[in-house]
N, C-alpha and C positions, 0 to 999 in steps of 0.2 A: 437547595442546590446550585442556582443561578448563580450565589454570591461567591460559592466554588471553583465554578467554572472560571467568573472574572479576574480571581485569585489566582487561579493556573494558569491565564493569558497573561497576567501582570508581573508575575515574577522575571526575575531578572538574567537567570540562568541561561545561557543556548547552549543547547548540544552539538558538541562536534561531531561531525559525520563519519564513520568510519566504514565500509562499505569492502574493505579491499578483503577481508578475509571470506566477505558472501561470495566476490568475486572467485576466489579460488574453487570455493565448496562447490559454486555452480558451474566452473570450466571443466570441473571432472565429467559432468558430464556429457560432453561432447561427442557425438560420434553419427547417429543417425541421417541422413541427406534430408532433413528440410528447413526451408529455408523462408522469407519475405510468404506467406500467403500472396496467390495471385489473385486478386480483386478482393471482395468484400468476405469477411469470415466471422462471425459471431462466435460467443462463446459464454460459459456459465459455468462457477466452481463456489468453492469454498475457499475460507479466507481463515488462517491463526496468526493472531498478534502479540507480541510482548511488549509492552511499553519501557521506554528507557527515558535517561532525563527525570526532568522533572515530574513528568506523568506518572514515572514510575512512582513515586510516591503515595499514590493515592488510587492508582489502578492496577491491579494484579496481572492479568489476562483479558485477549479478546478473543470473540469467534462471530465469523461472520459469514455474509454471502456476495460475490461480484456476479458482475455482468462486463461484458466488456465487445468492442466491434475494433475489430484491424483490417483495415486497407493498404494491400501491398502496392507499392507505389513504382515499384525495380523488387531485383534480387535481392538487394542489401538495404531497403530503405521501406518503412511500413508507418505507417500511423495510427495511432490509437486511443482511442474515449475509454474511461469505464466509470461504473460506476456501483454503488452495492449499501450494504448495508452492515456493522461490525458495533456488537455490544460489546463493552470493557466492562469486567466489573470490577468492583470495588475491593479494598481493601480495610481490613482490621487493624489499627497499628496503635502505639503505647505513645503516648506524649504526654511528658512529664508526669506520669504514672498515670494518667489519662485514657482510656480506650479509648478511639475515636473511628466510627463506624460509616466509612467512605461510600456513597451512593454510586452506584454502574454508572457509566456514559455512552450514549450511544454515539454512533460515526457515521455519516454519510458523506462522501467526497463524491465533486463533479470535476473529473479530469481529462484531459486532451494532452497528447506528443507525441512522439516517433520513438521510434526504435531501428536503432541499427544492427544487421546479422553480420557480426564478427566474424564467422565461422558456419558449417553446416549445419549446426541450430544451437547456437547460442547470440543473445540478442544480447544489449545494452541499452537502455532509454530511459527516458527522462520524459514524465509527465506533472504539469501545471494547473493549476485551477480554483477553486471553491471547494473547503470541507465543512461540515456542519456537525458540533458535538450540541447533542440533546439530553434532555434531565430534567425528572420532574416538572414536565410541560414547557420547557423553556429551550433557548435553540442561542446558540454562539456562535457566528461564522467567523472565517479566515481565510486568509491566501494558503491555498495548500500546494507542497509540488513531492515529487515523489520520482528521487533516483531509482534504477532497478536495473538486475542485472535475470535472466532467464534462460532457459531452456526448453524449445519450441519441439514437440513431437508432431506425428502425424496427426491423432487426433486428440492433444492433450497440449498443455504449456504450463511450466512451473516458474513462478519468479518470486525472486528473494527481492526487496525494497527497503528501503527506508524510507519512511513517510513521517514530514512534520506537516503543524499548522502554525504559520507567523503570523503575530500582533505584537504591534505595540514594543515590539524590541524582543520578544519571549517566544519561545518554542515549545510547544509539546507535542510530542513525537513517538514512532515506534517501528520497529522490524517488523514488518509481515511476510508472508508465507502463502504464496496461492497458486493453489491448482485448478485451470482451469478447462472443462471439457470443451472440445470444438464443436459446433454442428454448423448447418444452415450456412447460407452465403456461398462466394465461390470457392470453398475447401479447400482444393489441391495446393500445395507448395509449390514453388518454381523448381526444375532442378536444372 
């Protein structure tokens, strides 16, 4: 499996990042008066992921858990850190008449970034850091980045993002949807 991971990272095709449609979908959720948190807020939730580009050739979908901390610097800006685990499930494909069964891959991100609250509940943000792919006891790490758009409610957040790991000129990417339940910390949103 480690050879498969190296092959995935060495492919030369780079996925174009299209997030405009995601922005339009999330923008439809604007409405509740919740902005950047006042102080520190902790959250945890679930994540669904759909591989795109080269990664979609060997992986079908992913599910996982995510934790995040968010600190509101002002009414419009906050800093955020994220980690978690997502399990991608391998595909069974036929190549030149031979059936190939790809193994699943685990993904662990270590990301930090900033969010801008453009409206009463709508945020856009970007995070960067380090990500790991793991399979069969081996791991491969790379630069990891994640632009996102989202909705911030009183007790929850929903974020849609494009997540990519880049190494040696190639990119493995997926579209992720995360639902976070907020608890602990400073909790209250700025009014």
